[in-house]
N, C-alpha and C positions, 0 to 999 in steps of 0.2 A: 853202669849201676849204682856207684857210688861218687858219681858226678865227681871226678876225678881226685876225690878223698885217696890221702897217703895210706893204703891198708896197713904199714907198721905201725902208723902213729894210733889202731886199733887198741895195742899192748895196752897204751898209757890213757887214752881215752878212754874206756869202757870200765877199770875200776875208777875215776874220777867220775864219770856220770853218775855211778853206781852208787857212790858216797853222796855224792849231791842230793839224788834224787831223796835216797833215805835217810838223809839227816833230815832235808826239807821235811818229809810226812811224818816220822817221827815226831819234830817239835809242834804239830799240829796235835797228832794224838797225845802225847804228853800234857800238852799246854790243857785240852779238853779235859782230859780225865784229872788235870790236878784241878780243873773249875766244876766238877761233879758229874763229869757226861762220862759213865764206862763203856759207851758205845765202842770207841775205839778198839779199847783192851779185851772187850769181849770178842771182835772183827780182828782178831790178832797181829793189829797194828801197831800197840807199843812196844817196837823191837827196831833196831836199826838191820835188821836182816833183809838185804832188798828185794829176795824175793816177794815179801810182804804186801810189796809198795809198786813194784816195776807191773807198767802196764807196756809190753814187747812191745806194741805197734809205734807207741809215742816216744817209747826209750830207743828203737831203732829208727826213728824220725829226726830226735833232738841229735844222735849221731851223725847221720848223713847230711837231713838238710838246716840242722842248725834250729828246729821246730819241733817241738814233741810236748808229751805231758808224762805224769806217774798217776799211779790210780790215784783217785781223791781219797780222803780220811771220809770216811760220816759221821755225822755230830747230828747227835741230837739237841736241838736248841731249847727244846721243853727243859734241859738239865742244865743249864747254864742261868748262872743266877752271881750279879745282875747280868742279864743277856745283854745287852747294849756293850757295856766294858769287855765282857767275856766273849763278844762274838769279834771285837777289835783285837782282843790280845792273841787268839788262834789266827786270826789273818796275818797278825806279825810273826808269828814264832818262825814260822817256816822262812820266812824271808831274813830272820834277823839269825839263822842257823846257820843258814847260806852264807852270807856276810862275815861271818864270825869264824865259820871256814874256810872261808877265802883269807880271812888274815892270818888265820892259824897255820895254814900253807906257805903263804907268804913268809911268815915269823921260821916255819925250818928250814926253806929253801935261804935265808939269810944265814940264820944261825948255822947251818951246814956248812954254808960255803967260807963263813968266817972260819969254821972249824978244819976246813980241807977235806970234809967228808961229803963233798956234794959232788956223786957222780953223775954222768950224762941223763944213765935211766931214772932217778933220782930228780933231775932238775926237770925233765920234761913232762914226769908226773906232775910234781908240784904245780908245773906252769898249768897243764892241764886242769887243777882241780882248784886252782885261781880261778881259771877263764869259764869253766863251767857254774862253778858256784856264783860268780859277782852277773852270771848272765843271768843263771835259774832266777837269782834274789830278783832283780831289777823287771825279768819278763812278768814274773809273778804279780809285779808292780800294776801291770798295766789292767784300768778297770774297766774289761771285758770278762765275761762269764764262759768259761768257768775260772778264772787265776782268782787270787787272793787279793788284788786288788779291785777287785769289783765287790767284794762281800765288804771289806773296809771302805767305799767310798759310798757303798749304800747303808753302814750303818753310820756312819758321819755326817751323810745330807739329813737335813729335815726332813720329818715324815712324808710330805706330799710331795717333795722335791726327790726323796729316794724312789716312793712310788712313780715318778714320772719316769726318771731315768730306769727302775726295772723295768717297767712293764714295754719301753723303745727297748733300752740295748738287751736284756732278758729275753729277745723275742728274737732278733736277729745277730746275738752277741758272737755264734759261732761264723757266721758270713763277715763280721765285720774283721774277726780274728784273721781270720782266710785273708780277705782282701789287704790288712798289714802284709803279713808273710809275704804272700804273694809280690806284692810292689815294693816292697825291701822299706816301706814305711816301720816297720817295727824294729830294725837297727838302728832307722833315725831316730826314735822313743828310747831307746836302751844303752844307745853306746856312749850319749853326755854323761850319764849319771854312770854308766859302769866306769868311764875314764876317770871321775870325778874321785870316785869313790877307790881306784887303786893308785890315784896321787894322793889319797888322803894317807892311804895304807903304807907308799913309801916313804912318806913323809914321817911316820911314826918310827917307822922302821931305821930312816936315817937318823932319828934321834937316839935309839937304841944301841948302834951298832956302829 
């Protein structure tokens, strides 16, 4: 059922996953709210409570298969001004929040290790917190709907090119994403930038500690 997954690791993986999902969606909601759209706040998404952001099936698949999703934050584009730069900020907000939480987890792990306070339980939790956040960040940058990278790319591309991209990828996005996951190519896309980011994090922590 769990594809060889160590069930004992769920004790560490589930809290780490819930934090990664919650901070990602909260960042989208907070950014949209700060730019003038009250929709996320009115829908109860301006919170770190994971129950407000959790898609049960998406979260289960993320734990078991390494592929899943959270409940998207609804945004009324008409309330965002200026629209283009606002949508870019909202798209980037979730990714930035995940990368920050990944760095914070690595920093706390290094600090507690230096102080002799890092237990095996905390080590495993912080490790999964780093892994889920860095994975979630770069997975969401893949430019296929409904991921943030899709919205980001369509906002950055010139009008006609954005329309052409949206017309094709918008229609077949789910199947393209599914093909990337089933074929294993999603890892080929995500792993290099994720490893590079973790290398930079470790270099920074090496300078601090």
